[in-house]
C-alpha positions as CSV (number, residue, x, y, z in Angstrom):
1,M,24.4,13.1,-7.6
2,T,21.1,12.3,-5.3
3,K,17.7,12.8,-6.8
4,T,15.6,15.2,-5.0
5,D,12.3,14.0,-3.8
6,R,10.7,15.4,-6.2
7,D,12.7,13.3,-8.9
8,R,12.4,10.0,-7.2
9,N,9.7,7.8,-8.3
10,P,6.9,7.1,-5.6
11,V,7.7,5.0,-2.9
12,V,5.1,2.1,-1.9
13,L,5.0,0.0,1.1
14,V,4.1,-3.4,0.8
15,V,2.2,-5.0,3.2
16,E,1.7,-8.9,2.7
17,D,2.8,-12.1,5.8
18,E,2.7,-14.7,2.1
19,T,6.3,-14.5,1.1
20,L,5.8,-15.3,-2.3
21,V,2.8,-13.5,-2.6
22,R,4.7,-10.2,-1.0
23,V,7.9,-11.0,-3.3
24,T,5.7,-11.5,-6.7
25,A,4.1,-7.9,-5.7
26,L,7.4,-6.3,-4.9
27,A,8.8,-6.7,-8.1
28,I,5.2,-5.9,-9.9
29,I,5.2,-2.5,-8.4
30,E,9.5,-1.8,-9.3
31,E,8.3,-2.7,-12.4
32,S,6.0,-0.5,-12.7
33,G,8.2,2.5,-11.9
34,F,7.5,2.6,-8.1
35,E,9.8,2.5,-5.8
36,A,8.6,-0.9,-3.2
37,I,9.6,-1.4,0.9
38,A,8.2,-4.5,2.6
39,A,6.6,-5.3,5.7
40,G,5.3,-8.8,6.6
41,N,2.7,-7.5,8.9
42,G,1.2,-4.8,10.4
43,D,3.5,-3.7,12.9
44,E,6.2,-3.7,10.7
45,A,4.2,-1.3,8.3
46,I,3.2,0.9,11.2
47,R,7.3,0.9,11.8
48,A,8.6,1.8,8.4
49,M,5.6,4.4,8.2
50,E,7.5,5.8,11.3
51,T,10.7,5.9,10.0
52,R,10.2,6.7,6.4
53,S,9.1,10.0,5.3
54,D,8.5,9.1,1.5
55,I,6.4,6.9,1.3
56,R,3.5,7.6,-0.7
57,A,0.8,4.2,-0.7
58,V,0.4,1.3,1.2
59,F,-0.6,-1.7,-0.9
60,T,-2.0,-4.2,1.9
61,D,-3.5,-7.7,2.1
62,V,-6.5,-7.4,4.9
63,Q,-5.6,-11.0,6.0
64,M,-2.2,-10.3,8.1
65,P,-1.3,-12.2,11.9
66,G,-0.5,-9.9,14.7
67,Q,-2.5,-7.5,16.3
68,M,-4.2,-5.7,13.3
69,D,-5.5,-6.7,9.8
70,G,-5.2,-5.0,7.1
71,I,-8.6,-2.7,7.3
72,K,-7.5,-1.8,11.1
73,L,-3.7,-0.8,9.0
74,A,-5.5,1.0,7.0
75,E,-7.4,3.1,9.2
76,V,-4.2,3.5,11.8
77,I,-2.5,5.0,8.5
78,R,-5.5,7.8,6.8
79,D,-5.6,8.9,11.1
80,R,-2.0,9.1,11.0
81,W,-0.8,9.7,7.3
82,P,-3.7,11.0,5.7
83,S,-2.2,12.2,3.0
84,V,-0.7,8.6,1.8
85,A,-2.8,6.6,-0.7
86,L,-4.5,3.5,0.4
87,L,-4.6,0.4,-1.9
88,V,-6.5,-2.7,-0.4
89,T,-6.4,-6.5,-1.4
90,S,-8.0,-10.1,-0.3
91,G,-7.9,-12.9,-2.0
92,K,-11.3,-14.5,0.9
93,G,-14.0,-12.0,-0.4
94,Q,-15.0,-8.9,-2.1
95,I,-14.0,-5.8,0.8
96,L,-16.6,-2.8,-0.1
97,E,-14.9,1.1,-0.5
98,S,-17.3,1.9,2.1
99,E,-15.9,-0.5,4.6
100,L,-12.6,1.4,4.2
101,P,-10.8,4.4,5.1
102,N,-11.7,7.8,2.7
103,G,-10.9,7.7,-0.2
104,G,-9.7,3.7,-0.1
105,R,-9.8,1.4,-2.8
106,F,-10.3,-2.1,-2.9
107,L,-8.6,-4.6,-5.5
108,A,-9.1,-8.6,-5.6
109,K,-6.8,-11.1,-5.4
110,P,-5.5,-12.9,-8.1
111,Y,-4.8,-9.6,-9.4
112,L,-2.7,-8.5,-13.1
113,P,-0.3,-6.7,-12.2
114,F,-1.2,-3.8,-15.1
115,Q,-4.5,-4.0,-12.4
116,I,-2.1,-2.3,-9.1
117,E,0.0,-0.7,-11.5
118,T,-3.5,1.4,-12.5
119,V,-4.8,2.2,-9.2
120,L,-1.9,3.1,-7.7
121,R,-1.1,5.2,-10.4
122,E,-5.4,6.9,-10.0
123,L,-4.0,7.3,-6.4
124,L,-1.1,8.8,-6.6
125,E,-2.7,11.5,-8.8
126,K,-5.6,12.7,-6.9
127,P,-3.9,15.0,-4.0
128,R,-4.9,14.3,-0.8
129,S,-4.2,17.2,2.1
130,P,-2.1,15.8,4.8
C-alpha cells in the first residue's frame, strides 16, 4: 500500500557541505518524524527542488562552496517555490531574520535537536501561499 502525499511525513531538504554535520542533521530531522533528503551545496539543492515536488522545507547552512551561499539559496527558493519553508543556520555569527527571505527563520549553531524540530514544525504549520 502506498501513502498519499497527505499521509506522508513532510519532506525536508538538508543543505550542508560538511558531511558529519549533514548526516547528524538528517538523523535529527528523521527522528523528529520528517522525511529528510540531502544536498551538499546550493546547486545540488536546486536540482533536488527541480526534480521533487514534495519538498516542504529547506534547512540550509549559510557558508557553502559553489556559486551560492545559503542566503542566496533561500532567496532563489523563495522566488521559485514560495510555499517552501526556509530554515537557515550558521555557526559563524547571527543572521537577522530581516536579512532572510520573507518567512525564513534563523537557527544558530550549535543547535539542539529539539530546536530544529520545533522551528520546522512552526514553519510547516504556517500556511504559505504558493
